[in-house]
C-alpha positions as CSV (number, residue, x, y, z in Angstrom):
1,X,137.2,87.7,84.9
2,X,137.3,86.5,88.5
3,X,134.5,84.3,89.6
4,X,133.3,84.3,93.2
5,X,135.6,86.9,94.7
6,X,134.9,86.3,98.4
7,X,134.1,89.9,99.4
8,X,131.8,90.3,96.4
9,X,130.0,87.1,97.2
10,X,129.6,88.4,100.8
11,X,128.1,91.7,99.5
12,X,125.6,89.9,97.2
13,X,124.7,87.4,99.9
14,X,124.0,90.3,102.2
15,X,121.8,92.0,99.6
16,X,120.0,88.7,98.8
17,X,119.3,88.0,102.5
18,X,118.0,91.6,103.0
19,X,115.7,90.9,100.1
20,X,114.6,87.6,101.6
21,X,113.8,89.2,105.0
22,X,111.9,92.0,103.3
23,X,110.0,89.5,101.2
24,X,108.6,87.4,104.1
25,X,107.9,90.6,106.1
26,X,106.3,92.3,103.1
27,X,108.5,95.3,103.6
28,X,107.5,96.9,100.3
29,X,109.9,99.9,100.7
30,X,112.9,97.6,100.9
31,X,111.7,95.4,98.1
32,X,111.2,98.4,95.9
33,X,114.6,99.7,96.8
34,X,116.4,96.5,95.8
35,X,115.0,96.4,92.3
36,X,116.6,98.6,89.7
37,X,114.4,101.6,89.0
38,X,114.4,101.3,85.3
39,X,111.8,100.4,82.6
40,X,114.1,97.5,81.5
41,X,113.8,95.7,84.8
42,X,111.8,92.5,84.6
43,X,110.1,90.2,87.1
44,X,108.3,87.1,86.0
45,X,106.3,85.6,88.9
46,X,104.3,82.5,89.6
47,X,101.2,84.3,88.2
48,X,102.4,87.6,86.8
49,X,104.6,89.0,84.0
50,X,106.0,92.4,85.0
51,X,108.0,94.6,82.6
52,X,109.5,97.7,84.1
53,X,110.0,99.1,87.6
54,X,106.6,100.8,87.7
55,X,104.7,97.5,87.1
56,X,106.8,95.7,89.7
57,X,106.1,98.5,92.3
58,X,102.4,98.3,91.5
59,X,102.4,94.6,92.0
60,X,104.2,94.9,95.3
61,X,101.7,97.5,96.5
62,X,98.7,95.4,95.8
63,X,100.0,91.9,96.8
64,X,98.4,90.2,99.8
65,X,100.7,90.6,102.9
66,X,99.9,87.3,104.6
67,X,101.2,83.8,104.0
68,X,104.6,84.9,102.7
69,X,106.7,82.8,105.0
70,X,108.9,80.3,103.3
71,X,112.0,78.1,104.0
72,X,115.0,78.4,101.7
73,X,116.2,75.0,100.7
74,X,119.3,75.6,98.6
75,X,120.7,78.9,97.5
76,X,123.6,79.4,95.0
77,X,125.1,82.9,94.6
78,X,127.7,83.3,91.9
79,X,129.6,86.5,91.2
80,X,131.2,87.4,87.9
81,X,133.8,90.1,88.4
82,X,132.9,92.9,90.9
83,X,129.6,94.2,89.4
84,X,127.4,91.2,88.2
85,X,125.9,88.3,90.1
86,X,123.2,85.6,90.0
87,X,121.3,84.3,93.0
88,X,119.3,81.2,92.6
89,X,117.3,79.5,95.3
90,X,114.7,76.8,95.9
91,X,112.2,77.3,98.7
92,X,109.3,75.6,100.4
93,X,106.0,77.3,101.1
94,X,102.9,75.6,102.3
95,X,104.1,72.2,101.2
96,X,105.0,73.4,97.7
97,X,108.5,73.8,96.3
98,X,109.4,76.9,94.3
99,X,112.3,78.3,92.4
100,X,113.6,81.8,92.3
101,X,116.4,83.3,90.1
102,X,117.7,86.8,90.3
103,X,120.3,88.8,88.3
104,X,122.0,91.4,90.4
105,X,124.1,94.3,89.1
106,X,126.1,96.8,91.1
107,X,124.6,100.3,90.6
108,X,125.9,103.5,92.0
109,X,123.4,103.2,94.9
110,X,124.3,99.5,95.6
111,X,123.3,96.0,94.4
112,X,120.0,95.9,92.5
113,X,117.9,93.1,91.0
114,X,117.6,93.8,87.2
115,X,115.8,90.5,86.4
116,X,113.9,88.0,88.5
117,X,111.9,84.9,87.9
118,X,109.8,82.9,90.4
119,X,108.0,79.7,89.6
120,X,106.4,76.8,91.6
121,X,106.8,73.1,90.9
122,X,103.6,71.2,90.2
123,X,102.0,69.8,93.4
124,X,103.2,66.3,94.3
125,X,100.8,63.5,94.1
């Protein structure tokens, strides 16, 4: 298996950055598009446990749309072959540091997140 084939890394980086832009702009349609539409898709958030695409969509539709801006601190994208990748990033929002991990799989319609996890570090002090 080839790790980090440059053109595959570029594809996943593009998908990841599209997700990031949609996240901070609360572009729900793009966020929904980039998650695999399947009951096996999982998203564990800072305050939610979502199993299945329908639960993820419902969360996105009801989530507040303000205060979503964040700064990416360090992002590591690793590809395994041509159809599987992980994207891990740390970010800063409102003085808090958070972590996000995503598993991406190439589907017939393009790269899709099949599993995601977001958590916040405890406040400093």
